[in-house]
C-alpha positions as a LaTeX table, in Angstrom:
\begin{tabular}{lrrr}
\hline
Residue & $x$ (\AA) & $y$ (\AA) & $z$ (\AA) \\
\hline
Met1 & $-84.60$ & 43.55 & 25.54 \\
Thr2 & $-83.91$ & 40.92 & 28.23 \\
Thr3 & $-80.56$ & 39.81 & 29.71 \\
Ser4 & $-79.87$ & 36.14 & 30.30 \\
Ser5 & $-78.90$ & 34.85 & 33.74 \\
Ser6 & $-75.41$ & 33.81 & 32.51 \\
Gln7 & $-74.71$ & 37.33 & 31.29 \\
Val8 & $-75.85$ & 38.77 & 34.61 \\
His9 & $-73.58$ & 36.31 & 36.46 \\
Ser10 & $-70.55$ & 37.17 & 34.26 \\
Leu11 & $-71.08$ & 40.87 & 34.92 \\
Ala12 & $-71.43$ & 40.34 & 38.66 \\
Val13 & $-68.28$ & 38.25 & 39.16 \\
Pro14 & $-65.75$ & 41.07 & 38.58 \\
Asn15 & $-67.59$ & 43.28 & 41.03 \\
Arg16 & $-67.26$ & 40.65 & 43.74 \\
Arg17 & $-63.60$ & 39.97 & 42.97 \\
Leu18 & $-62.55$ & 43.60 & 42.90 \\
Pro19 & $-62.55$ & 44.07 & 46.70 \\
Arg20 & $-60.54$ & 40.86 & 47.13 \\
Ile21 & $-57.93$ & 42.02 & 44.62 \\
Ser22 & $-57.73$ & 45.45 & 46.26 \\
Leu23 & $-57.34$ & 43.89 & 49.70 \\
Gly24 & $-54.61$ & 41.56 & 48.41 \\
Met25 & $-52.71$ & 44.49 & 46.88 \\
Leu26 & $-52.94$ & 46.41 & 50.14 \\
Leu27 & $-51.51$ & 43.45 & 52.02 \\
Val28 & $-48.62$ & 43.04 & 49.57 \\
Leu29 & $-47.95$ & 46.77 & 49.09 \\
Pro30 & $-45.80$ & 47.28 & 52.26 \\
Ala31 & $-43.49$ & 44.40 & 51.28 \\
Leu32 & $-43.22$ & 45.62 & 47.70 \\
Thr33 & $-42.51$ & 49.15 & 48.89 \\
Ala34 & $-39.77$ & 47.93 & 51.24 \\
Ile35 & $-38.16$ & 45.88 & 48.45 \\
Leu36 & $-38.35$ & 48.82 & 46.06 \\
Leu37 & $-36.93$ & 51.43 & 48.45 \\
Leu38 & $-34.38$ & 49.30 & 50.31 \\
Tyr39 & $-33.12$ & 47.05 & 47.51 \\
Ala40 & $-34.21$ & 47.83 & 43.96 \\
Leu41 & $-33.69$ & 51.59 & 44.09 \\
Pro42 & $-30.21$ & 51.51 & 45.76 \\
Leu43 & $-29.16$ & 48.72 & 43.38 \\
Ala44 & $-30.23$ & 50.70 & 40.31 \\
Arg45 & $-28.57$ & 53.85 & 41.63 \\
Ser46 & $-25.26$ & 52.08 & 42.31 \\
Leu47 & $-25.28$ & 50.51 & 38.85 \\
Val48 & $-25.92$ & 53.88 & 37.20 \\
Thr49 & $-23.26$ & 55.61 & 39.31 \\
Ala50 & $-20.69$ & 53.01 & 38.28 \\
Phe51 & $-21.06$ & 54.14 & 34.65 \\
Arg52 & $-21.42$ & 57.93 & 35.05 \\
Asp53 & $-18.75$ & 60.53 & 35.69 \\
Ser54 & $-19.00$ & 63.71 & 37.77 \\
Ser55 & $-20.57$ & 65.61 & 34.87 \\
Gly56 & $-23.28$ & 63.00 & 34.36 \\
Ala57 & $-21.89$ & 61.60 & 31.11 \\
Trp58 & $-21.81$ & 57.85 & 30.51 \\
Thr59 & $-18.36$ & 56.28 & 30.89 \\
Thr60 & $-16.58$ & 53.01 & 31.63 \\
Asp61 & $-13.64$ & 54.74 & 33.30 \\
His62 & $-14.75$ & 53.74 & 36.81 \\
Val63 & $-14.83$ & 50.06 & 35.87 \\
Val64 & $-11.45$ & 50.23 & 34.13 \\
Arg65 & $-9.82$ & 52.01 & 37.08 \\
Ala66 & $-11.42$ & 49.60 & 39.55 \\
Phe67 & $-9.85$ & 46.64 & 37.76 \\
Ser68 & $-6.48$ & 48.37 & 37.39 \\
Leu69 & $-6.29$ & 49.53 & 41.02 \\
Tyr70 & $-8.00$ & 46.65 & 42.80 \\
Gly71 & $-7.58$ & 43.67 & 40.48 \\
Arg72 & $-5.51$ & 41.83 & 43.08 \\
Asp73 & $-8.17$ & 42.44 & 45.72 \\
Met74 & $-10.84$ & 41.02 & 43.39 \\
Leu75 & $-8.81$ & 37.87 & 42.82 \\
Phe76 & $-8.05$ & 37.67 & 46.54 \\
Ser77 & $-11.75$ & 37.93 & 47.36 \\
Val78 & $-12.68$ & 35.23 & 44.86 \\
Gly79 & $-9.93$ & 32.94 & 46.20 \\
Val80 & $-10.87$ & 33.43 & 49.87 \\
Val81 & $-14.56$ & 32.92 & 49.17 \\
Ser82 & $-13.92$ & 29.81 & 47.06 \\
Val83 & $-11.74$ & 28.13 & 49.70 \\
Ser84 & $-14.20$ & 29.13 & 52.43 \\
Leu85 & $-17.15$ & 27.66 & 50.52 \\
Ala86 & $-15.27$ & 24.39 & 49.98 \\
Leu87 & $-14.45$ & 24.18 & 53.69 \\
Ile88 & $-18.01$ & 25.11 & 54.67 \\
Ala89 & $-19.45$ & 22.45 & 52.38 \\
Ala90 & $-17.13$ & 19.72 & 53.67 \\
Ile91 & $-17.76$ & 20.45 & 57.36 \\
Ser92 & $-21.51$ & 20.94 & 56.88 \\
Ile93 & $-21.84$ & 17.62 & 55.06 \\
Ala94 & $-19.89$ & 15.85 & 57.80 \\
Ile95 & $-21.96$ & 17.35 & 60.64 \\
Ser96 & $-25.30$ & 16.92 & 58.88 \\
Gly97 & $-24.45$ & 13.35 & 57.94 \\
Tyr98 & $-23.64$ & 12.43 & 61.51 \\
Leu99 & $-26.77$ & 14.14 & 62.82 \\
Val100 & $-28.90$ & 12.02 & 60.50 \\
Leu101 & $-26.93$ & 8.76 & 60.37 \\
Gly102 & $-25.06$ & 8.83 & 63.69 \\
Ala103 & $-25.32$ & 5.71 & 65.83 \\
Thr104 & $-24.46$ & 7.31 & 69.20 \\
Pro105 & $-27.52$ & 9.16 & 70.55 \\
Trp106 & $-25.70$ & 11.24 & 73.19 \\
Ala107 & $-23.08$ & 12.37 & 70.66 \\
Val108 & $-25.81$ & 13.36 & 68.19 \\
Arg109 & $-27.61$ & 15.39 & 70.88 \\
Leu110 & $-24.39$ & 17.08 & 71.97 \\
Leu111 & $-23.39$ & 17.94 & 68.40 \\
Arg112 & $-26.90$ & 19.26 & 67.64 \\
Trp113 & $-26.64$ & 21.54 & 70.68 \\
Leu114 & $-23.10$ & 22.76 & 70.00 \\
Tyr115 & $-22.97$ & 23.49 & 66.28 \\
Arg116 & $-25.67$ & 26.20 & 66.35 \\
Trp117 & $-23.95$ & 28.62 & 68.72 \\
Pro118 & $-22.12$ & 30.72 & 66.08 \\
Leu119 & $-25.51$ & 31.50 & 64.49 \\
Phe120 & $-26.23$ & 33.96 & 67.30 \\
Ile121 & $-22.89$ & 35.79 & 67.17 \\
Pro122 & $-22.67$ & 38.93 & 64.96 \\
Phe123 & $-19.89$ & 39.23 & 62.40 \\
Val124 & $-18.21$ & 42.09 & 64.28 \\
Val125 & $-17.98$ & 39.95 & 67.42 \\
Thr126 & $-16.79$ & 37.03 & 65.30 \\
Gly127 & $-13.99$ & 39.21 & 63.92 \\
Gln128 & $-12.87$ & 40.22 & 67.40 \\
Ile129 & $-12.92$ & 36.60 & 68.59 \\
Ala130 & $-10.88$ & 35.51 & 65.57 \\
Arg131 & $-8.38$ & 38.33 & 66.09 \\
Ser132 & $-7.75$ & 37.39 & 69.71 \\
Phe133 & $-7.58$ & 33.69 & 68.85 \\
Leu134 & $-5.42$ & 33.72 & 65.69 \\
Ala135 & $-2.90$ & 36.48 & 66.48 \\
Thr136 & 0.77 & 35.71 & 67.17 \\
Asn137 & 0.15 & 36.02 & 70.92 \\
Gly138 & $-3.40$ & 34.74 & 70.61 \\
Met139 & $-5.08$ & 31.91 & 72.41 \\
Met140 & $-4.31$ & 29.27 & 69.77 \\
Asn141 & $-0.55$ & 29.79 & 69.83 \\
Asn142 & $-0.47$ & 30.17 & 73.63 \\
Val143 & $-2.25$ & 26.82 & 74.09 \\
Leu144 & 0.11 & 25.09 & 71.63 \\
Val145 & 3.16 & 26.57 & 73.37 \\
Glu146 & 1.94 & 25.78 & 76.90 \\
Thr147 & 1.16 & 22.17 & 75.98 \\
Gly148 & 4.61 & 21.73 & 74.41 \\
Leu149 & 3.25 & 21.06 & 70.93 \\
Met150 & 5.03 & 24.10 & 69.48 \\
Ala151 & 8.03 & 26.22 & 70.40 \\
Ser152 & 7.35 & 29.86 & 71.19 \\
Ser153 & 9.73 & 30.91 & 68.42 \\
Ser154 & 7.57 & 29.08 & 65.87 \\
Ala155 & 4.40 & 31.01 & 66.72 \\
Gln156 & 3.00 & 32.87 & 63.75 \\
Ser157 & 0.01 & 35.04 & 63.05 \\
Phe158 & $-2.97$ & 33.72 & 61.11 \\
Leu159 & $-4.34$ & 37.21 & 60.52 \\
Asp160 & $-4.23$ & 36.80 & 56.76 \\
Trp161 & $-6.22$ & 34.85 & 54.17 \\
Arg162 & $-6.09$ & 31.78 & 56.41 \\
Gly163 & $-7.73$ & 33.69 & 59.23 \\
Leu164 & $-10.44$ & 34.93 & 56.88 \\
Val165 & $-11.16$ & 31.41 & 55.65 \\
Leu166 & $-11.34$ & 29.97 & 59.16 \\
Thr167 & $-13.50$ & 32.83 & 60.43 \\
Phe168 & $-15.94$ & 32.68 & 57.52 \\
Ala169 & $-16.20$ & 28.91 & 57.85 \\
Trp170 & $-16.74$ & 29.08 & 61.62 \\
Lys171 & $-19.53$ & 31.62 & 61.17 \\
Gln172 & $-21.32$ & 30.08 & 58.16 \\
Val173 & $-21.03$ & 26.34 & 58.85 \\
Pro174 & $-23.92$ & 26.36 & 61.37 \\
Phe175 & $-26.23$ & 28.13 & 58.91 \\
Val176 & $-25.50$ & 25.72 & 56.04 \\
Thr177 & $-25.65$ & 22.74 & 58.41 \\
Leu178 & $-29.06$ & 23.85 & 59.67 \\
Leu179 & $-30.46$ & 23.85 & 56.13 \\
Leu180 & $-28.69$ & 20.68 & 55.04 \\
Ala181 & $-29.50$ & 18.65 & 58.16 \\
Gly182 & $-33.18$ & 19.53 & 57.81 \\
Ala183 & $-33.17$ & 18.41 & 54.18 \\
Met184 & $-31.34$ & 15.18 & 55.07 \\
Ala185 & $-33.79$ & 14.44 & 57.86 \\
Ala186 & $-36.65$ & 14.73 & 55.35 \\
Val187 & $-35.21$ & 11.96 & 53.16 \\
Asp188 & $-37.31$ & 8.80 & 53.20 \\
Arg189 & $-35.75$ & 6.50 & 55.80 \\
Ser190 & $-36.79$ & 3.45 & 53.79 \\
His191 & $-34.15$ & 4.33 & 51.18 \\
Ile192 & $-31.47$ & 4.39 & 53.85 \\
Glu193 & $-32.67$ & 1.18 & 55.47 \\
Ala194 & $-32.76$ & $-0.58$ & 52.10 \\
Ala195 & $-29.18$ & 0.44 & 51.40 \\
Arg196 & $-28.08$ & $-0.64$ & 54.86 \\
Asn197 & $-29.76$ & $-4.02$ & 54.39 \\
Ala198 & $-27.91$ & $-4.37$ & 51.07 \\
Gly199 & $-24.59$ & $-3.95$ & 52.89 \\
Ala200 & $-23.84$ & $-0.25$ & 52.37 \\
Asn201 & $-22.04$ & 1.48 & 55.24 \\
Arg202 & $-23.11$ & 4.86 & 56.63 \\
Leu203 & $-20.54$ & 6.77 & 54.56 \\
Arg204 & $-21.81$ & 5.26 & 51.33 \\
Cys205 & $-25.42$ & 5.93 & 52.34 \\
Leu206 & $-24.49$ & 9.55 & 52.96 \\
Phe207 & $-22.82$ & 10.23 & 49.61 \\
Glu208 & $-24.92$ & 8.01 & 47.35 \\
Ile209 & $-28.42$ & 8.28 & 48.82 \\
Val210 & $-28.88$ & 11.09 & 51.33 \\
Leu211 & $-26.66$ & 13.87 & 49.95 \\
Pro212 & $-27.92$ & 13.75 & 46.33 \\
Gln213 & $-31.49$ & 14.25 & 47.55 \\
Ala214 & $-30.49$ & 17.08 & 49.89 \\
Ala215 & $-28.12$ & 18.80 & 47.43 \\
Pro216 & $-30.52$ & 21.69 & 46.55 \\
Ser217 & $-30.53$ & 22.82 & 50.20 \\
Leu218 & $-26.74$ & 22.66 & 50.25 \\
Trp219 & $-26.57$ & 24.88 & 47.16 \\
Val220 & $-28.96$ & 27.40 & 48.70 \\
Gly221 & $-26.88$ & 27.57 & 51.87 \\
Leu222 & $-23.63$ & 28.01 & 49.96 \\
Ile223 & $-25.07$ & 30.76 & 47.73 \\
Leu224 & $-26.40$ & 32.66 & 50.75 \\
Ser225 & $-23.02$ & 32.19 & 52.45 \\
Leu226 & $-21.31$ & 33.58 & 49.35 \\
Val227 & $-23.48$ & 36.69 & 49.53 \\
Ala228 & $-22.75$ & 37.08 & 53.25 \\
Met229 & $-18.98$ & 36.74 & 52.83 \\
Leu230 & $-18.87$ & 39.20 & 49.94 \\
Ser231 & $-20.89$ & 41.79 & 51.87 \\
Val232 & $-19.36$ & 41.66 & 55.34 \\
Leu233 & $-16.99$ & 44.53 & 56.19 \\
Ser234 & $-16.01$ & 44.07 & 59.81 \\
Val235 & $-14.15$ & 40.76 & 59.51 \\
Pro236 & $-11.63$ & 41.72 & 56.76 \\
Met237 & $-11.01$ & 45.12 & 58.36 \\
Met238 & $-10.29$ & 43.52 & 61.74 \\
Leu239 & $-8.16$ & 40.62 & 60.48 \\
Ile240 & $-6.15$ & 42.11 & 57.58 \\
Ser241 & $-4.24$ & 45.38 & 57.81 \\
Gly242 & $-2.49$ & 45.40 & 54.43 \\
Asn243 & $-3.15$ & 44.48 & 50.81 \\
Pro244 & $-4.62$ & 42.53 & 49.16 \\
Thr245 & $-7.85$ & 42.34 & 51.11 \\
Met246 & $-11.56$ & 41.81 & 50.51 \\
Met247 & $-13.43$ & 44.09 & 48.11 \\
Thr248 & $-15.73$ & 45.40 & 50.84 \\
Ala249 & $-12.74$ & 46.87 & 52.70 \\
Met250 & $-11.53$ & 48.55 & 49.51 \\
Met251 & $-15.00$ & 49.95 & 48.81 \\
Ala252 & $-15.14$ & 51.43 & 52.31 \\
His253 & $-11.60$ & 52.82 & 51.90 \\
Arg254 & $-12.49$ & 54.43 & 48.57 \\
Ile255 & $-15.59$ & 56.12 & 49.99 \\
Thr256 & $-14.11$ & 57.12 & 53.36 \\
Tyr257 & $-10.83$ & 58.64 & 52.15 \\
Tyr258 & $-11.64$ & 59.76 & 48.60 \\
Gly259 & $-15.41$ & 60.11 & 48.48 \\
Asp260 & $-15.23$ & 58.19 & 45.21 \\
Tyr261 & $-18.56$ & 56.45 & 44.84 \\
Gly262 & $-17.95$ & 55.70 & 41.16 \\
Ile263 & $-15.08$ & 53.25 & 41.69 \\
Ala264 & $-16.68$ & 51.90 & 44.87 \\
Asn265 & $-19.84$ & 51.09 & 42.94 \\
Ala266 & $-17.76$ & 49.55 & 40.17 \\
Leu267 & $-16.30$ & 47.18 & 42.77 \\
Gly268 & $-19.84$ & 46.48 & 43.93 \\
Leu269 & $-20.76$ & 45.72 & 40.33 \\
Phe270 & $-18.18$ & 42.93 & 40.33 \\
Ser271 & $-19.76$ & 41.50 & 43.50 \\
Tyr272 & $-23.20$ & 41.66 & 41.91 \\
Ala273 & $-21.92$ & 39.85 & 38.83 \\
Leu274 & $-20.24$ & 37.12 & 40.90 \\
Thr275 & $-23.35$ & 36.39 & 42.95 \\
Ala276 & $-25.58$ & 36.60 & 39.86 \\
Val277 & $-23.47$ & 34.04 & 37.99 \\
Thr278 & $-23.55$ & 31.72 & 41.00 \\
Ala279 & $-27.32$ & 32.05 & 41.29 \\
Trp280 & $-27.70$ & 31.43 & 37.55 \\
Val281 & $-25.64$ & 28.24 & 37.77 \\
Tyr282 & $-27.77$ & 27.05 & 40.68 \\
Leu283 & $-31.00$ & 27.75 & 38.79 \\
Arg284 & $-29.74$ & 25.93 & 35.70 \\
Leu285 & $-28.77$ & 22.90 & 37.76 \\
Thr286 & $-32.13$ & 22.94 & 39.55 \\
Leu287 & $-34.10$ & 23.18 & 36.32 \\
Arg288 & $-32.05$ & 20.40 & 34.74 \\
Arg289 & $-32.59$ & 18.22 & 37.81 \\
Glu290 & $-36.35$ & 18.82 & 37.69 \\
Ala291 & $-36.46$ & 18.11 & 33.94 \\
Thr292 & $-34.73$ & 14.75 & 34.36 \\
Ala293 & $-36.77$ & 13.78 & 37.44 \\
\hline
\end{tabular}
């Protein structure tokens, strides 16, 4: 009984591909292992712990107590993050727009050099800078008093939600601007020139031509900023001493003083849900944009 050449070829192909597949799996295996051990496993464990009591039985008591004890902190966190994201978006659009459409070369170069500096400053250092700048006797109030713009009796502390918003914005604006400015720079210049020749000013070109095409990068930057603000611990602990405060500070307080991982993980569950909903909205908008393109 003879075997045709096509059958021999079909039998030989898997044998040649097998080493390639094995080599590819070996190359990907370290990354998959890191994701599994450092992200997937802790996430699954925290989710399970949020719904199990000390005896191992399933319960929703941790979630109920988390909402009853720290409901104000959850609302406070959502409010601070929302205002911060709005401020980050506004400033990032303004800076990115000027970097792409600015008509003064030296100002564009100076702004491009200056706006990136907070990228290299850790959050803990950012918190200390904000504390020394926004306190009652901080640098901001001292400068206003010394220049005669404010009486010393009118000095007040910004170590509250306002300080959190300003600190988060100062830290995250460079990151979002870096993504958004790159996306704006990739927009076809012929579209901008056509609009300018039709009489559109730079502001109209920014909001009607450049920004709509760069919007996906803006969404990515804002979502990543949301995750960063919900996960940082040092800034709220250094700026706010009372209640309400950010959920991360309450999670650390619950673990440090009570050893209560159940309620702490229930608070983390709320953070997961908030970021997941935001990511879902972004994906829906992206898919709808691609479907209509």
